[in-house]
Backbone as CSV, one residue per row, in Angstrom:
resi,resn,N_x,N_y,N_z,CA_x,CA_y,CA_z,C_x,C_y,C_z
1,MET,3.033,-40.681,-1.685,4.236,-41.886,-1.626,3.257,-42.664,-1.489
2,SER,4.742,-43.576,-2.557,3.729,-45.298,-2.117,3.419,-46.055,-1.043
3,HIS,3.161,-47.119,-1.074,3.131,-47.974,-0.019,4.571,-48.579,-0.018
4,ASP,5.290,-49.044,-0.369,6.816,-49.154,-0.897,7.740,-48.423,-0.103
5,ASP,7.379,-47.221,-0.786,7.905,-45.830,-0.261,7.939,-45.885,1.409
6,PHE,6.849,-45.441,1.213,6.522,-45.759,2.615,7.240,-46.434,3.747
7,ALA,7.028,-47.768,3.487,7.311,-48.835,4.227,9.144,-48.637,4.371
8,GLU,9.550,-48.379,3.510,11.241,-48.037,3.529,12.098,-47.584,4.257
9,ARG,11.092,-46.160,4.247,11.484,-44.897,5.121,10.929,-45.185,6.541
10,PHE,10.044,-46.056,6.606,9.510,-46.390,8.043,8.968,-47.355,8.365
11,PRO,10.572,-48.602,8.691,10.028,-49.726,8.472,9.429,-50.538,9.615
12,ILE,9.373,-49.761,10.303,9.031,-49.961,12.075,7.825,-48.824,12.333
13,LEU,6.366,-49.213,12.823,5.572,-48.000,13.557,5.042,-48.359,15.047
14,TYR,4.992,-47.359,15.780,5.193,-47.362,16.723,3.481,-47.458,17.190
15,HIS,3.043,-47.716,17.939,1.622,-47.249,18.994,1.801,-47.575,20.557
16,MET,1.776,-46.349,21.200,1.780,-46.725,22.418,0.489,-46.702,23.313
17,THR,-0.043,-47.070,24.543,-1.362,-47.651,24.714,-0.964,-47.833,26.623
18,GLU,-1.864,-47.233,27.282,-1.723,-47.225,28.427,-1.422,-49.208,29.019
19,LEU,-0.697,-49.004,29.748,-0.087,-50.350,30.444,-1.127,-51.877,30.633
20,GLY,-2.492,-51.159,31.202,-3.593,-51.722,31.535,-3.863,-52.012,30.044
21,GLU,-3.459,-52.213,28.738,-4.658,-51.942,28.313,-4.182,-53.315,26.784
22,LEU,-2.747,-53.765,27.013,-2.224,-54.476,26.203,-3.216,-55.844,26.076
23,PRO,-3.586,-56.355,26.877,-4.581,-57.761,27.076,-6.072,-57.138,26.134
24,TYR,-6.276,-56.237,25.977,-7.675,-55.975,25.617,-7.299,-56.254,23.987
25,ILE,-6.127,-55.253,23.671,-5.636,-55.213,22.499,-5.174,-56.628,21.571
26,LEU,-4.511,-57.265,22.503,-4.263,-58.791,22.037,-5.392,-59.695,22.032
27,GLU,-6.214,-59.993,22.814,-7.934,-60.235,22.429,-8.847,-59.700,21.673
28,ARG,-8.884,-58.279,21.239,-9.890,-57.373,20.400,-8.949,-57.137,19.110
29,GLY,-7.847,-56.854,19.191,-7.365,-55.927,18.224,-7.247,-54.721,18.734
30,LEU,-6.661,-53.683,18.030,-6.009,-52.281,18.012,-7.729,-51.737,17.630
31,LEU,-8.250,-51.108,18.098,-8.916,-50.484,17.527,-9.802,-48.690,17.935
32,SER,-9.940,-48.519,16.734,-10.040,-46.533,17.202,-11.135,-46.597,18.095
33,THR,-10.674,-45.217,18.666,-12.316,-44.357,19.480,-13.800,-44.731,19.165
34,SER,-13.771,-44.387,18.089,-14.901,-45.063,17.413,-15.369,-46.032,18.035
35,ALA,-14.356,-47.190,16.909,-14.768,-48.383,17.403,-15.229,-49.225,18.388
36,LEU,-14.368,-48.290,19.417,-14.354,-48.777,20.929,-15.736,-48.437,21.596
37,LEU,-16.039,-47.256,21.310,-17.638,-46.747,21.857,-18.484,-47.462,20.821
38,ASP,-18.336,-48.250,19.531,-19.698,-48.731,18.968,-19.361,-50.124,19.998
39,LEU,-18.162,-50.596,19.761,-18.246,-52.178,20.408,-18.816,-51.818,22.406
40,PHE,-18.667,-51.147,22.952,-19.162,-51.268,24.274,-20.446,-50.300,24.510
41,GLN,-21.052,-49.880,23.406,-22.844,-49.573,23.186,-22.360,-48.389,24.131
42,VAL,-21.959,-47.387,23.821,-21.887,-45.969,24.904,-23.289,-45.438,24.507
43,SER,-23.968,-44.662,25.062,-24.759,-43.844,25.194,-24.546,-42.693,23.975
44,ALA,-25.485,-41.921,23.537,-24.947,-41.023,22.238,-25.243,-39.755,22.937
45,VAL,-24.920,-39.628,24.419,-24.741,-38.724,25.110,-23.469,-38.508,25.550
46,ASP,-22.835,-39.524,26.027,-21.425,-39.732,26.663,-20.915,-40.350,25.194
47,ARG,-21.100,-40.330,24.532,-20.192,-40.757,23.101,-19.712,-39.525,22.462
48,CYS,-21.092,-38.332,22.547,-20.156,-37.266,22.012,-19.413,-36.665,22.704
49,ALA,-18.968,-36.667,24.097,-18.496,-35.969,24.641,-17.175,-36.248,25.012
50,ILE,-17.210,-37.761,24.182,-15.450,-38.183,23.836,-15.327,-38.283,23.000
51,GLU,-16.299,-38.364,21.675,-15.874,-38.668,20.572,-15.588,-37.200,19.684
52,SER,-16.630,-36.313,19.930,-16.683,-35.029,19.117,-16.104,-33.652,19.387
53,VAL,-15.494,-33.946,20.599,-14.926,-33.221,21.529,-13.609,-32.539,21.636
54,ARG,-12.427,-32.151,21.973,-10.973,-32.240,22.808,-11.246,-32.833,23.796
55,ARG,-10.630,-33.712,23.909,-10.211,-34.533,25.641,-9.195,-33.677,25.868
56,LEU,-9.879,-33.597,27.388,-8.725,-32.973,28.171,-8.086,-33.796,28.970
57,THR,-8.824,-35.067,29.308,-8.624,-36.188,30.045,-8.776,-37.060,29.665
58,SER,-7.863,-37.857,30.281,-8.484,-39.964,29.354,-9.537,-40.380,30.025
59,LYS,-10.773,-40.789,29.440,-11.912,-41.058,29.640,-12.249,-42.964,29.554
60,PRO,-12.185,-43.430,31.182,-12.557,-44.619,30.966,-13.648,-44.897,30.638
61,ILE,-14.231,-46.305,29.922,-15.938,-47.264,29.537,-16.083,-48.049,29.954
62,HIS,-16.715,-48.146,30.055,-17.059,-49.637,30.911,-17.864,-50.296,30.120
63,HIS,-17.901,-51.514,29.868,-19.229,-52.397,29.579,-19.096,-53.701,30.453
64,PRO,-20.622,-54.321,30.490,-20.530,-55.454,31.233,-19.592,-57.191,31.057
65,ILE,-19.976,-56.694,29.725,-18.823,-57.824,29.075,-17.588,-58.323,28.785
66,TYR,-17.396,-56.822,28.446,-15.786,-56.287,27.998,-14.792,-55.727,28.818
67,GLY,-15.572,-55.137,29.965,-14.152,-54.402,30.627,-14.552,-53.336,31.044
68,THR,-13.088,-52.391,30.736,-13.011,-51.321,30.948,-11.686,-51.152,29.947
69,ALA,-11.641,-49.775,29.195,-10.991,-49.388,28.369,-10.746,-48.474,28.473
70,VAL,-9.844,-47.430,28.373,-9.552,-45.982,28.177,-9.220,-45.466,27.109
71,ILE,-10.144,-44.204,27.174,-9.618,-43.597,25.909,-8.688,-42.502,26.389
72,ARG,-7.602,-42.399,25.387,-6.878,-41.167,25.640,-7.309,-40.007,25.387
73,ASP,-6.251,-38.860,26.510,-6.359,-37.524,25.930,-6.358,-36.974,24.623
74,GLN,-6.405,-35.929,24.676,-6.222,-34.776,23.341,-5.594,-33.885,23.670
75,LYS,-4.606,-33.855,24.492,-3.953,-32.625,25.589,-3.216,-32.139,24.650
76,PRO,-2.429,-32.602,23.726,-1.755,-31.777,22.919,-2.120,-30.850,21.776
77,MET,-2.921,-31.056,21.679,-4.099,-30.212,20.607,-4.305,-29.002,20.681
78,SER,-4.669,-28.105,19.948,-5.016,-26.823,20.115,-6.341,-26.706,19.948
79,GLU,-7.171,-26.663,20.414,-8.723,-25.421,19.720,-8.155,-24.590,18.821
80,LYS,-7.887,-23.719,19.557,-7.551,-22.197,18.582,-6.890,-22.852,17.505
81,VAL,-5.508,-23.273,17.443,-5.151,-23.318,16.521,-5.365,-24.805,15.532
82,LEU,-6.484,-25.249,15.664,-7.454,-26.152,15.077,-8.333,-25.546,14.514
83,ARG,-8.633,-24.801,14.874,-10.020,-23.466,13.989,-9.344,-22.945,12.759
84,SER,-8.320,-22.366,13.285,-7.132,-21.937,12.140,-7.304,-22.255,11.196
85,CYS,-6.531,-23.435,11.064,-6.294,-24.813,10.208,-7.415,-25.305,8.928
86,LEU,-8.519,-25.526,10.163,-9.595,-26.228,9.133,-10.245,-25.176,7.981
87,VAL,-10.489,-26.366,6.935,-11.197,-25.528,6.098,-12.652,-26.462,5.420
88,GLY,-13.603,-25.828,5.317,-14.640,-26.627,5.396,-15.048,-27.493,6.079
89,MET,-14.832,-27.886,7.385,-15.175,-28.385,8.606,-15.103,-27.560,9.732
90,GLU,-15.610,-28.423,10.644,-15.666,-27.623,11.501,-15.066,-28.382,13.097
91,PRO,-14.679,-28.169,14.073,-13.968,-28.720,14.617,-14.156,-30.453,15.192
92,ARG,-15.925,-30.132,15.651,-16.272,-31.286,15.766,-16.495,-32.849,14.626
93,GLU,-16.081,-31.853,13.324,-15.733,-32.758,12.452,-14.974,-33.324,12.358
94,TRP,-13.621,-32.413,12.840,-12.244,-33.510,12.736,-12.503,-34.151,13.886
95,TYR,-12.677,-33.572,14.831,-12.276,-34.567,16.199,-13.213,-36.045,16.105
96,GLU,-14.267,-36.298,15.409,-14.828,-37.492,14.655,-13.931,-38.369,13.963
97,LEU,-13.584,-37.389,12.902,-12.442,-37.918,11.611,-11.441,-38.621,12.518
98,LEU,-10.466,-38.528,13.433,-9.552,-38.328,14.110,-9.629,-39.326,15.154
99,ASN,-11.060,-39.567,15.380,-11.215,-40.758,16.624,-11.660,-41.646,15.935
100,SER,-11.923,-41.593,14.579,-12.206,-43.199,13.527,-11.100,-43.280,13.185
101,LYS,-10.156,-42.915,13.423,-8.191,-43.878,13.074,-7.692,-44.176,14.397
102,VAL,-6.478,-45.577,14.012,-5.603,-45.352,14.753,-4.380,-44.974,14.792
103,PHE,-3.729,-44.600,15.280,-2.055,-43.710,15.064,-1.124,-44.240,15.870
104,PHE,-0.524,-44.128,14.613,0.995,-44.600,15.403,2.189,-44.148,15.059
105,TRP,3.293,-44.224,15.240,4.339,-43.000,15.719,5.315,-43.526,14.292
106,PRO,5.783,-42.391,13.242,6.266,-43.111,12.199,8.142,-43.276,13.049
107,THR,8.383,-43.014,13.931,9.778,-43.088,14.023,10.091,-43.457,15.141
108,ILE,11.315,-43.590,16.011,11.148,-44.039,17.764,11.430,-42.994,18.265
109,ASN,11.914,-41.665,17.879,12.839,-40.433,18.082,11.179,-39.589,18.722
110,ARG,10.309,-39.751,17.381,8.595,-39.417,17.708,8.176,-39.473,19.076
111,LEU,8.354,-40.991,18.939,7.593,-41.598,20.078,8.568,-41.553,21.158
112,GLU,9.574,-41.184,21.354,10.475,-41.176,22.347,9.808,-39.661,23.099
113,THR,9.795,-38.611,22.348,9.642,-37.544,22.399,7.861,-37.541,23.074
114,PHE,6.934,-38.212,22.513,5.797,-38.176,22.834,5.674,-39.227,24.716
115,LEU,6.513,-39.834,24.940,6.921,-40.907,26.149,7.121,-39.798,26.963
116,GLY,8.190,-38.701,26.631,8.561,-37.989,27.711,7.839,-36.642,27.914
117,ALA,6.836,-36.714,27.241,5.943,-35.639,27.694,5.534,-35.296,29.378
118,ARG,5.467,-33.799,29.536,5.364,-34.117,31.280,3.765,-34.640,31.381
119,ASP,3.083,-34.505,30.678,1.551,-35.647,31.177,1.886,-37.161,30.772
120,TYR,2.901,-37.550,30.323,2.885,-39.132,30.308,4.167,-39.600,30.572
121,ARG,5.022,-38.552,30.999,6.474,-39.370,31.444,6.059,-39.908,32.665
122,ASP,5.559,-40.422,33.560,5.498,-40.783,34.698,4.495,-41.745,34.862
123,LYS,3.898,-42.092,33.439,3.197,-43.125,33.615,3.624,-44.796,32.799
124,ALA,3.275,-45.607,33.488,3.050,-46.499,32.710,2.891,-46.889,31.278
125,HIS,3.129,-47.219,30.273,2.883,-47.528,28.762,3.945,-48.519,28.218
126,VAL,3.147,-48.974,26.710,2.924,-50.466,26.275,3.636,-49.608,24.981
127,VAL,4.482,-50.357,24.282,4.710,-49.618,22.770,4.815,-50.713,22.271
128,ILE,3.896,-51.005,21.313,3.315,-51.603,20.077,3.959,-51.532,18.958
129,SER,5.214,-52.369,18.625,5.793,-52.478,17.215,5.236,-53.097,16.105
130,VAL,4.989,-52.300,14.709,4.608,-53.533,14.112,5.403,-52.999,12.577
131,LYS,5.654,-53.770,11.376,6.712,-53.963,10.796,5.534,-53.212,9.171
132,THR,5.996,-52.239,8.964,5.421,-51.462,8.771,4.374,-51.724,7.389
133,SER,5.557,-53.029,6.499,5.251,-53.945,5.398,4.453,-54.535,5.316
134,VAL,3.923,-55.430,6.411,3.046,-56.240,7.048,1.815,-55.125,7.441
135,LEU,1.548,-54.157,8.269,0.568,-53.562,8.598,-0.074,-52.971,7.165
136,LEU,0.691,-52.847,5.707,0.351,-52.945,5.060,-0.176,-53.173,4.278
137,GLU,0.105,-54.208,3.974,-0.403,-55.753,3.190,-1.685,-55.817,3.442
């Protein structure tokens, strides 16, 4: 699918973040987990526990200059299903690849399903809406 076709099919993309994260995003941009770990100079041991395995809970990280950021959990993922799907890649490699990306929901319905999930429905969130064609430029 071309960029134009994608933008036509999904004109708006949605990113969900915890309420307190918006000022940080507005100041520094929307960063992947890996980019946040780089910026916050997270130690190798702590980084591995956040970036290279499935996170069952959200993890706050702290920096003396940048303050605190929250790395979201990965509860919806299943290690058993993941192992059955991967070809030529170990789960650690998959998690590291996944954490090097920033994710958007392509439809409001998918976003609302996630927002309504048991683990997220009672938490305050901010939804960032982005015009797809502008993002792809």
